[in-house]
N, CA and C atoms as a LAMMPS dump frame, in Angstrom:
ITEM: TIMESTEP
0
ITEM: NUMBER OF ATOMS
393
ITEM: BOX BOUNDS ff ff ff
-5.0000000000000000e+02 5.0000000000000000e+02
-5.0000000000000000e+02 5.0000000000000000e+02
-5.0000000000000000e+02 5.0000000000000000e+02
ITEM: ATOMS id mol type element x y z
1 1 1 N 42.692 -301.829 -136.342
2 1 2 C 41.856 -300.587 -135.942
3 1 3 C 42.759 -299.613 -135.786
4 2 1 N 42.209 -298.226 -135.931
5 2 2 C 42.929 -297.034 -135.937
6 2 3 C 42.255 -296.303 -134.786
7 3 1 N 43.065 -295.516 -133.948
8 3 2 C 42.779 -294.578 -132.844
9 3 3 C 42.749 -292.986 -133.478
10 4 1 N 41.913 -292.465 -133.714
11 4 2 C 41.87 -291.222 -133.846
12 4 3 C 42.592 -290.192 -133.267
13 5 1 N 43.635 -289.375 -133.659
14 5 2 C 43.745 -288.43 -132.874
15 5 3 C 43.124 -287.727 -131.719
16 6 1 N 43.518 -287.122 -130.667
17 6 2 C 42.527 -286.478 -129.916
18 6 3 C 42.899 -284.924 -129.63
19 7 1 N 43.945 -284.7 -130.603
20 7 2 C 44.365 -283.382 -130.293
21 7 3 C 44.91 -283.105 -128.868
22 8 1 N 45.348 -283.996 -128.267
23 8 2 C 45.659 -284.066 -126.958
24 8 3 C 44.207 -283.553 -126.135
25 9 1 N 43.169 -284.332 -126.056
26 9 2 C 42.278 -283.465 -125.623
27 9 3 C 41.316 -284.893 -124.952
28 10 1 N 41.405 -285.097 -123.519
29 10 2 C 40.705 -286.038 -123.083
30 10 3 C 40.288 -285.557 -121.811
31 11 1 N 40.236 -286.559 -120.505
32 11 2 C 39.239 -286.127 -119.619
33 11 3 C 39.915 -285.644 -118.385
34 12 1 N 39.229 -285.001 -117.378
35 12 2 C 39.751 -284.727 -115.965
36 12 3 C 38.553 -284.777 -114.971
37 13 1 N 38.996 -285.077 -113.703
38 13 2 C 37.563 -285.157 -112.89
39 13 3 C 37.077 -283.95 -112.754
40 14 1 N 35.816 -283.423 -112.308
41 14 2 C 35.254 -282.17 -112.133
42 14 3 C 35.807 -281.234 -111.329
43 15 1 N 36.594 -281.734 -110.167
44 15 2 C 36.78 -281.276 -109.239
45 15 3 C 38.072 -280.162 -109.892
46 16 1 N 39.416 -280.97 -110.597
47 16 2 C 40.217 -280.501 -111.266
48 16 3 C 39.662 -279.654 -112.315
49 17 1 N 38.592 -279.762 -112.876
50 17 2 C 38.087 -278.674 -113.778
51 17 3 C 37.734 -277.697 -113.417
52 18 1 N 37.022 -277.647 -112.1
53 18 2 C 36.688 -276.353 -111.54
54 18 3 C 38.16 -275.355 -110.894
55 19 1 N 39.037 -276.25 -110.813
56 19 2 C 40.387 -275.648 -110.235
57 19 3 C 40.935 -275.099 -110.947
58 20 1 N 41.067 -275.539 -112.347
59 20 2 C 41.668 -275.253 -113.493
60 20 3 C 40.987 -274.038 -114.269
61 21 1 N 39.895 -273.861 -113.845
62 21 2 C 39.219 -272.6 -114.568
63 21 3 C 39.323 -271.7 -113.579
64 22 1 N 39.825 -271.55 -112.447
65 22 2 C 40.063 -270.263 -111.569
66 22 3 C 41.629 -270.063 -111.481
67 23 1 N 42.299 -270.711 -112.691
68 23 2 C 43.775 -270.113 -112.886
69 23 3 C 43.994 -270.076 -114.454
70 24 1 N 45.141 -269.281 -114.553
71 24 2 C 45.112 -268.829 -115.95
72 24 3 C 45.88 -270.261 -116.803
73 25 1 N 44.914 -270.556 -117.781
74 25 2 C 45.322 -271.763 -118.5
75 25 3 C 46.961 -271.386 -119.157
76 26 1 N 47.822 -272.805 -118.795
77 26 2 C 49.158 -272.341 -119.748
78 26 3 C 49.412 -273.668 -120.307
79 27 1 N 49.903 -273.752 -121.519
80 27 2 C 49.999 -274.937 -121.996
81 27 3 C 50.704 -276.077 -121.316
82 28 1 N 51.577 -275.961 -120.116
83 28 2 C 51.914 -276.945 -119.174
84 28 3 C 50.756 -277.489 -118.457
85 29 1 N 49.91 -276.566 -118.041
86 29 2 C 48.693 -276.993 -117.227
87 29 3 C 48.132 -277.686 -118.092
88 30 1 N 47.693 -277.632 -119.18
89 30 2 C 46.65 -278.429 -119.863
90 30 3 C 47.303 -279.798 -120.1
91 31 1 N 48.568 -279.612 -120.356
92 31 2 C 49.291 -280.876 -120.587
93 31 3 C 49.345 -282.015 -119.567
94 32 1 N 49.557 -281.322 -118.008
95 32 2 C 49.02 -282.13 -116.749
96 32 3 C 47.701 -282.644 -116.687
97 33 1 N 46.693 -281.758 -117.298
98 33 2 C 45.377 -281.946 -117.144
99 33 3 C 45.157 -283.134 -118.126
100 34 1 N 45.686 -283.544 -119.221
101 34 2 C 45.298 -284.556 -120.33
102 34 3 C 46.027 -285.739 -119.83
103 35 1 N 47.29 -285.651 -119.041
104 35 2 C 47.883 -286.735 -118.414
105 35 3 C 46.773 -287.3 -117.345
106 36 1 N 46.367 -286.438 -116.326
107 36 2 C 45.382 -286.666 -115.387
108 36 3 C 43.954 -287.422 -115.958
109 37 1 N 43.643 -286.684 -117.053
110 37 2 C 42.345 -287.388 -117.862
111 37 3 C 42.801 -288.97 -118.489
112 38 1 N 43.785 -288.813 -119.017
113 38 2 C 44.145 -290.157 -119.666
114 38 3 C 44.172 -291.056 -118.722
115 39 1 N 44.84 -290.765 -117.247
116 39 2 C 45.084 -291.86 -116.3
117 39 3 C 43.376 -292.029 -115.905
118 40 1 N 42.512 -291.047 -115.531
119 40 2 C 41.376 -291.513 -115.501
120 40 3 C 40.93 -292.774 -116.365
121 41 1 N 40.936 -292.645 -117.838
122 41 2 C 40.47 -293.098 -118.97
123 41 3 C 41.053 -294.582 -118.524
124 42 1 N 42.147 -294.377 -118.244
125 42 2 C 42.868 -296.046 -118.473
126 42 3 C 42.449 -296.829 -117.14
127 43 1 N 41.892 -295.955 -115.946
128 43 2 C 41.549 -296.666 -114.788
129 43 3 C 40.094 -297.245 -115.27
130 44 1 N 39.486 -296.481 -115.741
131 44 2 C 37.97 -297.085 -116.513
132 44 3 C 38.099 -297.803 -117.14
133 45 1 N 38.88 -297.751 -118.299
134 45 2 C 39.232 -298.998 -119.344
135 45 3 C 39.591 -299.97 -118.476
136 46 1 N 40.284 -300.156 -117.408
137 46 2 C 40.892 -301.359 -116.913
138 46 3 C 39.551 -302.255 -116.133
139 47 1 N 38.452 -301.284 -115.575
140 47 2 C 37.46 -302.284 -114.999
141 47 3 C 36.448 -302.803 -116.211
142 48 1 N 36.957 -302.781 -117.663
143 48 2 C 36.431 -303.296 -118.442
144 48 3 C 36.258 -304.905 -118.552
145 49 1 N 36.066 -305.502 -117.946
146 49 2 C 36.095 -307.138 -118.272
147 49 3 C 35.09 -307.891 -118.722
148 50 1 N 33.913 -307.453 -118.795
149 50 2 C 33.094 -308.356 -119.507
150 50 3 C 31.894 -307.247 -120.125
151 51 1 N 30.734 -307.907 -120.572
152 51 2 C 30.037 -307.067 -121.4
153 51 3 C 29.438 -305.904 -120.433
154 52 1 N 28.732 -306.461 -118.86
155 52 2 C 27.894 -305.756 -118.229
156 52 3 C 29.034 -304.512 -117.81
157 53 1 N 30.374 -304.947 -117.12
158 53 2 C 31.202 -303.839 -116.709
159 53 3 C 31.58 -302.628 -117.874
160 54 1 N 31.473 -303.252 -119.098
161 54 2 C 31.944 -302.62 -120.044
162 54 3 C 30.802 -301.427 -120.535
163 55 1 N 29.686 -301.681 -120.026
164 55 2 C 28.473 -300.764 -120.569
165 55 3 C 28.318 -299.965 -119.26
166 56 1 N 28.572 -300.612 -117.952
167 56 2 C 28.586 -299.461 -116.68
168 56 3 C 29.381 -298.445 -117.266
169 57 1 N 30.774 -298.993 -117.696
170 57 2 C 31.714 -297.569 -117.971
171 57 3 C 31.214 -296.627 -118.803
172 58 1 N 30.361 -296.998 -119.929
173 58 2 C 30.115 -295.677 -120.749
174 58 3 C 29.621 -294.684 -120.116
175 59 1 N 28.962 -294.19 -118.868
176 59 2 C 28.839 -292.853 -118.708
177 59 3 C 29.757 -292.542 -118.147
178 60 1 N 30.562 -292.857 -117.718
179 60 2 C 31.861 -292.171 -117.028
180 60 3 C 32.797 -292.027 -118.078
181 61 1 N 32.472 -292.746 -119.192
182 61 2 C 33.432 -292.402 -120.487
183 61 3 C 33.302 -291.274 -121.089
184 62 1 N 31.712 -291.079 -120.768
185 62 2 C 31.241 -290.119 -121.751
186 62 3 C 31.492 -288.889 -121.101
187 63 1 N 31.552 -288.867 -119.706
188 63 2 C 31.944 -287.403 -118.704
189 63 3 C 33.06 -286.933 -119.506
190 64 1 N 34.14 -287.999 -119.213
191 64 2 C 35.655 -288.03 -119.632
192 64 3 C 35.794 -287.582 -121.068
193 65 1 N 34.931 -287.79 -121.832
194 65 2 C 35.394 -287.287 -122.982
195 65 3 C 34.507 -285.985 -123.313
196 66 1 N 33.62 -285.724 -122.476
197 66 2 C 33.198 -284.1 -122.801
198 66 3 C 34.18 -283.317 -121.66
199 67 1 N 34.933 -284.023 -120.67
200 67 2 C 36.055 -282.914 -120.027
201 67 3 C 37.122 -282.675 -120.978
202 68 1 N 37.431 -283.699 -121.877
203 68 2 C 38.37 -283.621 -122.924
204 68 3 C 38.328 -282.778 -123.827
205 69 1 N 37.116 -282.47 -124.499
206 69 2 C 36.566 -281.439 -125.244
207 69 3 C 36.721 -280.257 -124.732
208 70 1 N 36.483 -279.986 -123.228
209 70 2 C 36.578 -278.66 -122.555
210 70 3 C 38.199 -278.506 -122.54
211 71 1 N 38.921 -279.549 -122.348
212 71 2 C 40.3 -279.393 -122.471
213 71 3 C 40.865 -278.66 -123.93
214 72 1 N 40.421 -279.221 -124.757
215 72 2 C 40.83 -279.131 -126.056
216 72 3 C 39.887 -277.631 -126.484
217 73 1 N 38.867 -277.114 -125.996
218 73 2 C 38.954 -275.881 -126.535
219 73 3 C 39.368 -274.607 -125.648
220 74 1 N 40.011 -275.35 -124.252
221 74 2 C 40.906 -274.198 -123.844
222 74 3 C 41.991 -274.335 -124.333
223 75 1 N 42.411 -275.288 -124.791
224 75 2 C 43.85 -275.324 -125.479
225 75 3 C 43.95 -274.204 -126.877
226 76 1 N 42.65 -274.475 -127.597
227 76 2 C 42.761 -273.729 -128.772
228 76 3 C 42.954 -272.282 -128.302
229 77 1 N 42.333 -271.622 -127.131
230 77 2 C 42.544 -270.316 -126.807
231 77 3 C 43.842 -269.591 -126.646
232 78 1 N 44.593 -270.769 -126.507
233 78 2 C 45.939 -269.917 -125.998
234 78 3 C 46.96 -269.888 -127.166
235 79 1 N 47.866 -268.955 -126.949
236 79 2 C 48.624 -268.511 -128.087
237 79 3 C 49.523 -269.607 -128.401
238 80 1 N 50.465 -269.689 -129.415
239 80 2 C 51.375 -270.797 -129.623
240 80 3 C 52.379 -270.668 -128.396
241 81 1 N 52.813 -271.927 -128.273
242 81 2 C 53.552 -272.201 -126.848
243 81 3 C 55.027 -271.617 -127.234
244 82 1 N 55.867 -271.321 -126.27
245 82 2 C 57.231 -270.629 -126.338
246 82 3 C 58.211 -271.887 -126.543
247 83 1 N 59.299 -271.712 -126.628
248 83 2 C 60.351 -272.94 -126.595
249 83 3 C 60.261 -273.364 -125.139
250 84 1 N 60.533 -271.788 -124.106
251 84 2 C 60.035 -272.59 -122.49
252 84 3 C 59.066 -273.407 -122.394
253 85 1 N 57.957 -273.407 -122.623
254 85 2 C 56.847 -273.937 -122.878
255 85 3 C 57.15 -275.583 -123.244
256 86 1 N 57.334 -275.416 -124.435
257 86 2 C 57.705 -276.918 -125.038
258 86 3 C 58.557 -277.627 -124.379
259 87 1 N 59.79 -276.916 -123.871
260 87 2 C 60.665 -277.731 -122.881
261 87 3 C 59.891 -278.179 -121.707
262 88 1 N 58.935 -277.563 -121.2
263 88 2 C 58.296 -277.896 -119.87
264 88 3 C 57.555 -279.095 -120.214
265 89 1 N 57.028 -278.968 -121.193
266 89 2 C 55.924 -280.184 -121.669
267 89 3 C 56.947 -281.377 -121.944
268 90 1 N 57.847 -280.811 -122.584
269 90 2 C 58.75 -282.104 -122.931
270 90 3 C 58.922 -283.341 -121.695
271 91 1 N 58.991 -282.609 -121.006
272 91 2 C 59.249 -283.151 -119.41
273 91 3 C 58.041 -284.316 -118.998
274 92 1 N 56.707 -283.828 -119.716
275 92 2 C 55.747 -285.015 -119.569
276 92 3 C 55.485 -285.914 -120.398
277 93 1 N 56.426 -286.07 -121.446
278 93 2 C 56.036 -286.992 -122.992
279 93 3 C 56.244 -288.672 -122.066
280 94 1 N 57.322 -288.669 -121.272
281 94 2 C 57.017 -290.1 -120.968
282 94 3 C 56.119 -290.756 -120.305
283 95 1 N 55.907 -290.105 -119.56
284 95 2 C 54.412 -290.21 -118.572
285 95 3 C 53.333 -290.383 -119.524
286 96 1 N 53.092 -289.409 -120.192
287 96 2 C 52.147 -289.554 -121.709
288 96 3 C 52.066 -290.733 -122.346
289 97 1 N 53.189 -291.324 -122.84
290 97 2 C 53.547 -292.392 -123.589
291 97 3 C 52.968 -293.485 -122.729
292 98 1 N 53.631 -293.538 -121.345
293 98 2 C 53.109 -294.673 -120.741
294 98 3 C 51.705 -295.123 -120.455
295 99 1 N 51.284 -293.851 -120.395
296 99 2 C 49.771 -294.105 -119.941
297 99 3 C 48.875 -294.437 -121.183
298 100 1 N 49.605 -293.849 -122.584
299 100 2 C 48.865 -293.847 -123.537
300 100 3 C 48.803 -295.497 -124.327
301 101 1 N 49.728 -296.073 -123.828
302 101 2 C 50.185 -297.487 -124.528
303 101 3 C 49.542 -298.156 -123.271
304 102 1 N 49.221 -297.988 -122.065
305 102 2 C 48.044 -298.53 -121.281
306 102 3 C 46.675 -298.562 -122.078
307 103 1 N 46.643 -297.772 -122.388
308 103 2 C 45.655 -297.241 -123.063
309 103 3 C 45.202 -298.059 -124.044
310 104 1 N 46.05 -297.936 -124.966
311 104 2 C 45.993 -298.87 -126.562
312 104 3 C 45.702 -300.228 -126.007
313 105 1 N 47.024 -300.521 -124.564
314 105 2 C 46.529 -302.279 -124.79
315 105 3 C 45.252 -302.636 -124.388
316 106 1 N 44.425 -301.776 -123.566
317 106 2 C 43.221 -302.02 -123.112
318 106 3 C 42.148 -301.94 -124.227
319 107 1 N 42.337 -301.19 -124.899
320 107 2 C 41.607 -301.384 -126.287
321 107 3 C 41.909 -302.603 -127.417
322 108 1 N 42.772 -302.764 -127.415
323 108 2 C 43.31 -304.072 -128.098
324 108 3 C 42.854 -305.089 -126.944
325 109 1 N 42.69 -305.189 -125.729
326 109 2 C 42.297 -306.375 -125.085
327 109 3 C 40.524 -306.391 -125.543
328 110 1 N 40.077 -305.278 -125.484
329 110 2 C 38.633 -304.927 -125.831
330 110 3 C 38.221 -305.742 -126.781
331 111 1 N 39.118 -305.22 -127.708
332 111 2 C 38.573 -305.748 -129.346
333 111 3 C 38.852 -307.057 -129.414
334 112 1 N 39.836 -307.696 -128.687
335 112 2 C 40.127 -309.268 -128.895
336 112 3 C 38.855 -310.039 -128.266
337 113 1 N 38.561 -309.099 -127.039
338 113 2 C 37.486 -309.97 -126.309
339 113 3 C 35.878 -309.885 -126.352
340 114 1 N 35.953 -309.235 -127.893
341 114 2 C 34.612 -308.681 -128.505
342 114 3 C 33.933 -307.908 -127.445
343 115 1 N 34.412 -306.78 -127.004
344 115 2 C 33.85 -306.002 -125.607
345 115 3 C 33.981 -304.583 -126.662
346 116 1 N 34.719 -304.225 -127.878
347 116 2 C 34.485 -302.964 -128.281
348 116 3 C 33.551 -302.934 -128.782
349 117 1 N 32.223 -302.33 -128.392
350 117 2 C 31.139 -302.149 -128.993
351 117 3 C 31.141 -300.737 -129.587
352 118 1 N 30.037 -300.737 -130.755
353 118 2 C 29.97 -299.683 -131.428
354 118 3 C 30.032 -298.231 -130.675
355 119 1 N 29.334 -298.485 -128.88
356 119 2 C 28.949 -297.337 -128.373
357 119 3 C 30.411 -297.136 -127.798
358 120 1 N 31.192 -297.977 -127.448
359 120 2 C 32.44 -297.508 -126.888
360 120 3 C 33.468 -297.027 -127.78
361 121 1 N 33.591 -297.326 -128.943
362 121 2 C 34.304 -296.777 -130.22
363 121 3 C 33.912 -295.284 -130.388
364 122 1 N 32.815 -295.365 -130.054
365 122 2 C 31.988 -293.611 -130.473
366 122 3 C 32.666 -292.867 -129.166
367 123 1 N 32.415 -293.643 -128.062
368 123 2 C 32.679 -292.732 -126.984
369 123 3 C 34.648 -292.337 -126.872
370 124 1 N 35.281 -293.601 -127.335
371 124 2 C 36.502 -293.664 -127.57
372 124 3 C 36.967 -293.072 -128.618
373 125 1 N 36.204 -292.376 -129.658
374 125 2 C 36.731 -292.016 -130.768
375 125 3 C 37.775 -292.764 -131.707
376 126 1 N 37.38 -294.15 -131.668
377 126 2 C 37.959 -295.222 -132.631
378 126 3 C 37.04 -295.63 -133.8
379 127 1 N 37.867 -295.35 -134.813
380 127 2 C 37.434 -295.207 -136.291
381 127 3 C 36.903 -296.53 -136.267
382 128 1 N 36.03 -297.093 -136.829
383 128 2 C 35.636 -298.66 -137.29
384 128 3 C 36.531 -299.395 -138.132
385 129 1 N 36.962 -300.553 -138.11
386 129 2 C 37.925 -301.089 -138.391
387 129 3 C 37.35 -301.457 -139.992
388 130 1 N 38.124 -301.511 -141.182
389 130 2 C 37.695 -301.557 -142.937
390 130 3 C 38.038 -302.534 -143.215
391 131 1 N 38.082 -303.513 -142.891
392 131 2 C 38.806 -304.992 -143.288
393 131 3 C 37.692 -305.724 -144.306
């Protein structure tokens, strides 16, 4: 299974999106939003335990994917990060890796259980396996 890169653009709740729109975006703020989005994604994936719960999670995962695209679009509008911003973002790497690892574990679990449907692959942007 290959997980396509998201350019760190995933998901955040609507309230956080609204609040973010009212402030000036920075690389650090968007990195924090990405982590929050990943946390939401991990929570939704943890609820996917059978075919019915996995299908029920698709609408929320689609919402999160749209929010990810919004973060990505906002990130593209920023100038290149400064060294100080890079150092600030580096403090978030461990949290990002922990959450990303949990998401990958859920994806592996869903794949093993036969629950990684084409619809779920699409919303999570997972490339089909080519075995």
